[in-house]
Residue, then its C-alpha position, 0 to 999 in steps of 0.5 A: m825792963k823799964k829801966i833799960i827802956l828809959l836808959i835807951a830813950i835817954t841815950i837816944g835823946f842825948i845823941n840827938a841833942i849833941e851837935y858834931k863837927i868834922t875832925h881828922v880832915q886836912k884844911g881844904g878837904r871834904v868828907n863823902i856822905r853815903e846813902a849806905p855804910i858802904i864805900n863805892s861810887i854808887t853810894k856817894v850822895g854828897t860831900i861836906p867840908y872840913y870846917a862843917v859844924g852843927i852836924k846831928i847824928r840820927d843813928c849809928k851802927y857797925g858796917a860790913d867793914g867792921k867800922e862804926w858808921c853814923y847817919i847824920s844830918y848836915p844843914m846846907g842853906a835851907r836844906h839838909l844833907e843826910g847820909w852815912i859817914r864814918k864815926y871817925y870823922l865826927a867829934p862832939m862840939g862845945r856847948d857854947f853855941t855863941s862861939n865863933i865856929y857856930i856863928k860862922s856856920f850859921l852865917q854860911n848857911f844863912y847866905k847860901s839859903d838865898e841860892e834856893n827858891f825855898l821860902d819856908k827857910l825865912k822862918v828858919f833864919y829870920y826873926t820877924p818882925m825885923q828891925q831893919y831890912f831893905y831900908r825899912r823897919n818892922v818888916n813882917l814875914i809877909q813883907l819879907r816873903t814878898a821882897k824875896v819872891n820879887f828878887y828871886k823872880k828877877w835873878s833866877i840864878r844866885r851864888y853867895n860866898l861868905l868871905s869873912f866875918e868880924i864880931l863887932v859887939k857880943r852881948v847876952n841878948y844879941i851879937d852884931v857881926k860885920t860880913v863880907v860876901r861875894w855875890r853873883l846874880k844871873n837871869q836870861y838877859e843880864s848878869s851882875s856880881g860884886i861884894d857886899i859888906q853888911k852889919v847883921r844882928l843875931i839874936p840867940t833863941n832856943g839854942e840857935f840864931k835868928v837874924l833880927a836886923i841887916k844893914n848894908l854898909q857897902h855895895t860894890v858891883d864889879i866893873d872889870e874889863n874881863i867878865v867871868d860867867d860864873v854859871n858856865n865857869t867860862s871867861i869872856s875875853s877882853d876883846t868882846n868887852r872892848y867896845k862895851q860902855f858903862y851905865i848906872k842903872v837907876g830903875s826898872f818899870f813895867s809901864s812908862p817911867n814917871k816923867r818927874y823921875l826922868e826930869k829929876i835925872s836931867q835936872n841933876g845934869f845926867n843923860y839917860i837912856i831907856k832900854e826895853v827887855i822882855q822878861d817872863g813875857a812882860t815888857i820891862k823898861r829900864v832906865y840907865i844913866g850914861p854912857y861912860s867910857t871908863g870904869r873910873e868915870v862911872q865909879d866917880n858918878l855912882e856915889i852922886v847918883r846914889e845920893k841924888i837919884n836912887p840909893n840902890a843904883y848900880i853899875q852895868s856894862f853892855 
């Protein structure tokens, strides 16, 4: 009897230890996850993509259809999607968690996690203190949390899509990757979108990855004449943008901007405007350099502004 109990315990432990990937699904396809091992419109709770990896099986049994079903947990950002799926669609993954498929899965979840206001995820994805983050070194968890809270308050709606990644260096104790990420940010008053190219250092710890360092290699803001509202999935026609002008945003202040800061802008030969907006009941004064009539003109001046005024400056139009 003791041997049977021990065998069951070992088997359960083995199932939980192995991670799975999706199989028997064509590229671009998705698999339905269900609340119960029954196929109908009521039981569907979500879907996972054909490239999903890192899936964990919690339990398996045969359903009323005579097929084997498994209750799985799939990481999505900082959350997990749980439910039943046919065992037919699951295949054990290799033991090498530093393979490209594991790295891609981690990076997708890492960037997607910033779409949520779930700060406990910082412990899941980040190794603290970080070596480099927001142009600083040795950032602890409290500093990281503060930076995230401020960013989430400013941009209430956030979308991130990992376009590609490239392994730069692969060592036993760390892996450096270059990522290309499409981002879209929106709040009640403004929106912004673009592409970031970053260098991310991953370190393996306890059979998973943690982010030790991030360095921005390139930050590009969209300045297209046709702006797309990603939240409502609607295009704003070029007619409504015909009379818009381009500006370079160089600062936001809860009080009057520092006079020395404004003098620095003027001394470098730039004109500026100060625009007041109300956000969360507070008056914010935003400083913009410009205006510029064409995207080419504002793009040519952006690098100068970043070098002499504010390295985090970016382009906006209104």
